[in-house]
C-alpha positions as CSV (number, residue, x, y, z in Angstrom):
1,M,-23.9,-24.3,1.9
2,S,-23.8,-21.1,3.8
3,L,-20.5,-19.3,4.1
4,S,-19.5,-17.3,7.2
5,I,-16.5,-15.4,8.4
6,T,-14.7,-17.2,11.2
7,P,-11.6,-16.6,13.3
8,I,-8.5,-18.6,12.6
9,F,-5.1,-19.0,14.3
10,F,-1.9,-17.9,12.5
11,A,-0.5,-21.4,12.2
12,E,-3.8,-22.8,10.8
13,A,-4.0,-19.9,8.3
14,N,-0.4,-20.4,7.2
15,A,-1.0,-24.2,6.7
16,F,-4.0,-23.4,4.5
17,V,-1.8,-21.0,2.5
18,G,0.9,-23.6,2.2
19,A,-1.6,-26.1,0.9
20,H,-3.7,-23.9,-1.4
21,H,-1.8,-20.7,-2.6
22,R,-0.7,-21.1,-6.2
23,H,2.5,-19.0,-6.0
24,H,3.2,-17.7,-2.5
25,K,4.7,-19.4,0.6
26,P,3.2,-18.9,4.1
27,V,4.0,-15.6,5.8
28,V,6.3,-15.0,8.8
29,A,4.1,-12.7,10.7
30,H,0.6,-11.1,10.7
31,V,-1.6,-8.6,12.5
32,F,-4.6,-10.8,12.1
33,S,-6.0,-13.6,10.0
34,I,-9.6,-14.5,9.2
35,A,-11.2,-17.4,7.4
36,V,-14.4,-18.1,5.4
37,S,-15.9,-21.4,6.4
38,D,-19.0,-23.6,5.8
39,E,-20.2,-26.8,7.4
40,K,-17.4,-28.7,5.6
41,G,-14.7,-26.5,7.2
42,V,-12.3,-23.7,6.2
43,R,-12.7,-22.7,2.5
44,G,-10.4,-19.7,2.4
45,V,-8.2,-17.4,4.5
46,A,-6.9,-13.8,4.5
47,M,-3.7,-13.0,6.3
48,V,-3.3,-9.3,7.0
49,G,-0.1,-7.6,8.2
50,R,2.0,-4.5,7.9
51,P,2.7,-3.3,4.4
52,V,5.7,-5.0,2.7
53,S,6.7,-1.6,1.3
54,R,8.4,0.4,4.0
55,H,7.2,3.6,2.3
56,L,3.6,2.6,3.0
57,D,4.2,1.4,6.6
58,D,2.9,4.5,8.3
59,G,1.2,2.9,11.3
60,W,-2.3,3.5,9.8
61,T,-2.1,1.1,6.8
62,L,-2.4,-2.7,6.7
63,E,-1.9,-5.0,3.7
64,V,-3.7,-8.2,2.8
65,N,-0.4,-10.2,2.4
66,R,-2.1,-13.5,1.6
67,L,-5.5,-14.4,0.4
68,C,-6.4,-17.8,-0.9
69,M,-9.3,-20.2,-1.1
70,D,-10.2,-23.6,-2.4
71,G,-12.4,-22.5,-5.3
72,T,-15.5,-21.8,-3.3
73,A,-17.6,-19.1,-5.0
74,N,-17.7,-15.7,-3.3
75,A,-15.1,-16.7,-0.7
76,C,-12.5,-14.1,-1.9
77,S,-14.9,-11.1,-1.9
78,M,-16.2,-12.1,1.6
79,L,-12.7,-12.2,2.9
80,Y,-11.6,-8.9,1.4
81,G,-14.7,-7.1,2.7
82,A,-14.4,-8.7,6.2
83,A,-10.6,-7.9,6.4
84,W,-11.3,-4.2,5.8
85,R,-14.1,-4.1,8.4
86,V,-11.8,-5.7,11.0
87,A,-9.0,-3.3,10.2
88,K,-11.3,-0.3,10.5
89,A,-12.6,-1.6,13.8
90,M,-9.0,-1.8,15.0
91,G,-8.5,1.9,14.1
92,Y,-6.6,1.5,10.8
93,R,-7.3,4.1,8.1
94,R,-6.1,2.3,4.9
95,M,-5.8,-1.2,3.6
96,I,-4.0,-2.3,0.4
97,T,-3.2,-5.5,-1.5
98,Y,-1.4,-6.4,-4.7
99,T,-2.6,-8.8,-7.4
100,M,-1.1,-10.0,-10.6
101,P,-2.5,-8.1,-13.6
102,E,-3.9,-11.3,-15.1
103,D,-6.0,-11.9,-11.9
104,G,-8.6,-9.4,-13.0
105,G,-9.7,-8.1,-9.6
106,H,-13.3,-9.1,-9.8
107,S,-13.4,-10.1,-6.1
108,L,-11.8,-6.9,-5.0
109,R,-14.3,-4.8,-7.0
110,A,-17.2,-6.8,-5.7
111,S,-16.1,-6.0,-2.1
112,G,-15.8,-2.3,-2.8
113,W,-12.0,-2.0,-3.4
114,R,-10.6,0.3,-6.1
115,L,-7.6,-0.1,-8.4
116,V,-4.9,2.5,-7.6
117,G,-2.7,1.5,-10.5
118,L,0.3,-0.6,-11.6
119,R,3.4,-0.7,-9.4
120,G,6.8,-2.3,-9.4
121,G,8.1,-4.4,-12.1
122,G,11.2,-6.1,-10.8
123,G,12.0,-8.9,-8.4
124,W,13.1,-8.9,-4.8
125,N,16.7,-9.9,-5.5
126,R,19.3,-7.1,-5.1
127,K,23.1,-7.2,-5.0
128,S,22.9,-5.7,-1.5
129,R,20.0,-7.9,-0.4
130,P,20.1,-11.3,-2.1
131,R,16.8,-13.1,-2.5
132,I,15.6,-16.0,-4.5
133,D,13.3,-14.6,-7.1
134,V,10.2,-16.5,-8.3
135,P,10.1,-15.7,-12.0
136,E,6.3,-15.9,-12.4
137,L,6.1,-13.1,-9.7
138,N,8.4,-10.7,-11.5
139,G,6.7,-7.9,-13.4
140,Q,4.2,-5.2,-12.5
141,K,1.5,-5.7,-9.9
142,C,-1.9,-4.1,-9.5
143,L,-2.2,-2.0,-6.3
144,W,-5.7,-2.0,-4.8
145,E,-7.1,0.0,-1.9
146,A,-10.1,-0.6,0.2
147,A,-12.7,2.1,-0.3
């Protein structure tokens, strides 16, 4: 089976995330999405958008907001690498993503990304901005940057 990067529409990428992502829901918007596919169909998707953190939303930075796959080997590293190539071709200067510390980051390292450090630690819920927290997502995240 030979994997290749393929285009994918927003709705199809979101449906894949809804079916396969272990702890996140589909996104509400994106700048672009890409897929990794083989002769059996889509094996993984990357959904790239503006940074969630308003402090990082400088007009030159994009964030991989969702990346998931069905277990196919090398799919994640292919998607991370391709997402950065697409963003650079569009004129962006920086790309980031966040992972849970227990994820390890092997796919990110394999595609040339570097660990910036740990960030955050809390949930999204605030008195002034009520949100439904997902307990397993609370805690620090690893911030990665495409190199």
